[in-house]
C-alpha positions in Angstrom: 0.1 0.0 0.2 2.9 2.5 0.6 4.0 1.9 -3.1 0.4 2.8 -4.1 0.4 5.7 -1.8 3.7 7.2 -3.6 2.1 6.8 -6.9 -1.0 8.7 -6.0 1.2 11.4 -4.5 3.7 12.0 -7.1 1.5 14.3 -9.4 0.8 16.6 -6.3 4.4 16.7 -5.6 5.0 18.0 -9.1 2.6 20.8 -8.5 4.1 21.5 -5.2 7.8 21.9 -6.4 6.6 23.9 -9.4 4.5 26.3 -7.2 7.7 26.6 -5.3 9.2 28.3 -8.2 7.8 31.6 -6.9 10.7 31.9 -4.5 13.3 31.8 -7.2 12.0 33.9 -10.0 12.2 37.5 -9.6 9.7 38.2 -12.4 7.0 36.6 -14.3 7.9 33.7 -16.7 9.2 34.7 -20.1 6.0 34.0 -22.5 8.0 31.8 -25.0 8.9 29.6 -22.0 5.5 29.7 -20.9 4.1 28.8 -24.3 6.4 25.8 -24.3 5.6 24.6 -20.9 1.9 24.7 -21.9 2.4 22.7 -25.2 4.4 20.3 -23.1 1.8 19.7 -20.7 -0.6 19.2 -23.5 1.4 16.8 -25.3 2.0 14.6 -22.0 -1.9 14.6 -21.5 -2.6 13.6 -25.2 -0.3 10.8 -24.7 -1.3 9.7 -21.4 -5.0 9.7 -22.8 -4.1 7.3 -25.3 -1.5 4.7 -24.1 -2.4 4.8 -20.4 -6.1 5.1 -20.4 -7.8 4.4 -23.9 -6.0 1.4 -25.1 -6.1 -0.3 -21.5 -9.9 0.5 -21.7 -10.1 -1.5 -24.9 -8.3 -4.3 -23.9 -10.1 -4.5 -20.6 -13.4 -4.5 -22.3 -12.2 -7.4 -24.7 -11.4 -9.5 -21.4 -14.9 -8.9 -20.4 -16.4 -10.1 -23.5 -17.7 -6.5 -24.2 -17.5 -4.9 -27.8 -14.3 -2.9 -27.2 -15.5 0.4 -28.6 -18.5 0.8 -26.6 -17.0 1.3 -23.2 -14.3 3.7 -24.9 -16.6 5.7 -26.7 -19.2 6.0 -24.1 -16.8 6.7 -21.1 -14.8 9.3 -23.4 -17.6 11.2 -24.1 -18.8 11.1 -20.6 -15.5 12.5 -19.5 -15.9 15.5 -22.0 -19.4 16.5 -20.8 -18.6 16.0 -17.2 -15.8 18.8 -17.8 -17.9 20.8 -19.7 -20.4 20.8 -16.7 -17.8 21.8 -14.3 -16.4 24.4 -16.5 -19.8 26.0 -17.0 -20.8 25.9 -13.0 -17.2 26.8 -11.5 -16.2 30.5 -11.5 -12.4 30.5 -12.9 -10.2 32.8 -14.8 -7.9 31.4 -17.3 -4.2 32.5 -17.8 -3.7 35.7 -20.1 -7.1 36.8 -20.0 -9.6 39.0 -17.8 -12.8 37.5 -18.6 -14.1 34.7 -15.9 -15.9 32.0 -17.0 -18.5 29.7 -15.0 -21.3 31.2 -12.7 -21.1 34.8 -11.8 -19.1 35.4 -8.6 -17.5 37.7 -6.4 -14.4 35.5 -5.7 -11.2 37.4 -6.4 -9.2 37.0 -9.6 -6.4 35.0 -7.7 -8.9 32.5 -6.4 -10.6 32.2 -9.9 -7.0 31.4 -11.4 -6.5 28.8 -8.6 -9.9 27.4 -9.5 -9.0 27.2 -13.3 -5.8 25.3 -12.5 -7.6 23.0 -9.8 -9.9 22.1 -13.1 -7.0 20.9 -15.0 -6.2 18.8 -12.2 -9.3 17.0 -11.5 -8.9 14.6 -14.6 -5.5 14.0 -13.9 -6.4 12.8 -10.4 -8.9 10.5 -11.9 -6.8 9.2 -14.2 -4.0 8.3 -11.7 -6.7 6.7 -9.3 -8.2 4.7 -12.1 -4.9 3.0 -13.6 -3.9 2.0 -10.1 -7.5 0.4 -9.8 -6.8 -1.2 -13.0 -3.4 -2.5 -11.6 -5.2 -3.8 -8.5 -8.0 -5.4 -10.5 -5.6 -8.3 -11.3 -6.9 -8.4 -14.8 -3.0 -8.2 -16.2 -4.0 -5.2 -18.4 -2.3 -2.5 -16.2 0.9 -3.3 -14.7 2.3 -1.6 -11.6 5.2 0.1 -13.7 2.5 1.2 -16.3 0.4 3.0 -13.4 3.8 4.6 -12.3 4.6 5.6 -15.7 1.5 7.5 -15.9 1.9 8.9 -12.4 5.5 10.3 -13.2 4.2 11.8 -16.4 1.7 13.8 -14.8 4.1 14.6 -12.1 6.5 16.0 -14.7 3.9 18.1 -16.4 2.6 19.4 -13.2 5.9 21.2 -12.4 5.6 23.7 -15.1 1.7 24.2 -14.3 2.5 25.0 -10.7 5.0 27.5 -11.8 2.6 28.9 -14.3 -0.1 29.6 -11.8 2.0 30.7 -8.8 4.2 33.1 -10.7 1.3 35.3 -12.1 -0.2 35.6 -8.7 2.9 37.0 -7.4 2.9 39.7 -10.2 -0.9 40.3 -9.1 0.4 41.5 -5.8 0.0 38.3 -3.9 3.1 37.6 -1.6 5.3 34.8 -2.5 4.1 32.7 0.4 0.3 33.1 -0.6 1.2 32.6 -4.3 3.1 29.3 -3.6 0.0 28.3 -1.2 -2.5 28.9 -4.1 -0.4 26.9 -6.4 0.0 24.1 -3.9 -3.7 24.2 -3.1 -4.8 23.7 -6.7 -2.9 20.4 -6.9 -4.6 19.1 -3.6 -7.6 17.9 -5.8 -5.3 15.2 -7.6 -4.5 12.9 -4.7 -8.1 13.1 -3.3 -9.4 12.7 -6.6 -7.2 9.7 -7.4 -8.0 8.1 -3.9 -11.8 8.8 -4.6 -11.6 7.2 -7.9 -9.7 4.2 -7.2 -12.0 3.4 -4.2 -14.9 3.5 -6.4 -13.5 1.5 -9.1 -12.5 -1.3 -6.2 -16.2 -1.4 -5.8 -17.5 -1.3 -9.4 -14.7 -3.3 -11.0 -17.1 -3.8 -14.3 -17.1 -0.3 -15.0 -13.4 0.0 -15.2 -13.0 0.4 -19.0 -15.6 3.1 -18.9 -13.6 4.8 -16.3 -10.6 4.6 -18.0 -12.0 6.2 -20.9 -13.8 8.8 -18.9 -10.5 10.0 -17.6 -9.1 10.5 -21.1 -12.1 12.2 -22.1 -11.9 14.8 -19.4 -8.2 15.1 -19.9 -8.6 15.7 -23.6 -11.2 18.4 -22.8 -8.8 20.3 -20.7 -6.2 20.1 -23.5 -8.5 21.4 -26.2 -10.5 23.8 -24.4 -7.6 25.4 -22.3 -4.3 24.6 -22.5 -3.8 24.9 -26.4 -5.7 28.1 -26.6 -3.7 29.6 -23.8 -0.5 28.2 -25.4 -1.3 29.8 -28.8 -2.7 32.9 -27.5 -1.2 36.4 -28.2 1.9 36.6 -30.8 1.8 33.5 -33.1 4.5 31.2 -32.2 5.6 27.6 -33.1 7.3 27.1 -29.7 4.0 25.6 -28.2 3.7 23.1 -31.0 7.5 21.8 -30.3 6.4 21.5 -26.8 3.6 19.2 -27.6 5.8 17.0 -29.7 8.3 16.9 -26.8 5.6 16.0 -24.0 3.9 13.7 -26.2 7.0 11.6 -27.1 8.3 11.8 -23.3 5.0 10.2 -22.2 4.7 7.8 -25.0 8.4 6.5 -24.1 7.5 6.3 -20.4 4.4 4.3 -21.0 5.8 1.8 -23.4 9.2 1.5 -21.8 7.8 0.9 -18.2 4.2 -0.3 -19.1 
């Protein structure tokens, strides 16, 4: 169980360390570096959705004598609509914009920015929880190494995300300590969501293929709706596209080599 606990906490560690960059940077992150890192996070999430979630969903459905594409399709669309619902209801403010989304709210902009990153982290926490549940299911589709590959990949991409949320908060007037706290709190949802998803899946093992693809759909929603538009905003640059390629290949290598 200690090994599983470490796996569930690794993504949060990435967010915590990234948020700590607010103590080392004097100014806001350079825009080109920010675009590169946003693209990198997108590439990691796209690759993780395919190799760590959708492919295991298809394989697990086949072992359950179910038409393989049904859980993958239903779960994937369910994940997209779930994040769409959260995106519509939760007040939040994306990077590089002053137009809040979600229900009207009197929350401070700093809080809304933290909630935007928290929305990013919900599907990541679910993804980690569901792959560890797949490993515990003893069906042989998800290995311990494969589950850790996903956890490590999300930890790596959470590092820049933590920095991207904490540094702008400092430039908006927050103290370094408060900016670090907001960045760290945005990642708390990951281990909590991972644990909750893992417990739920342990009770409802037959729906595991649906939950795997559900997490994939939620992650792709975040990439298409938020990360890529933020990476492409402002002056056009190919640097974010390069970041997507690097992140995708790194996550693919992690999953194939360890999984």
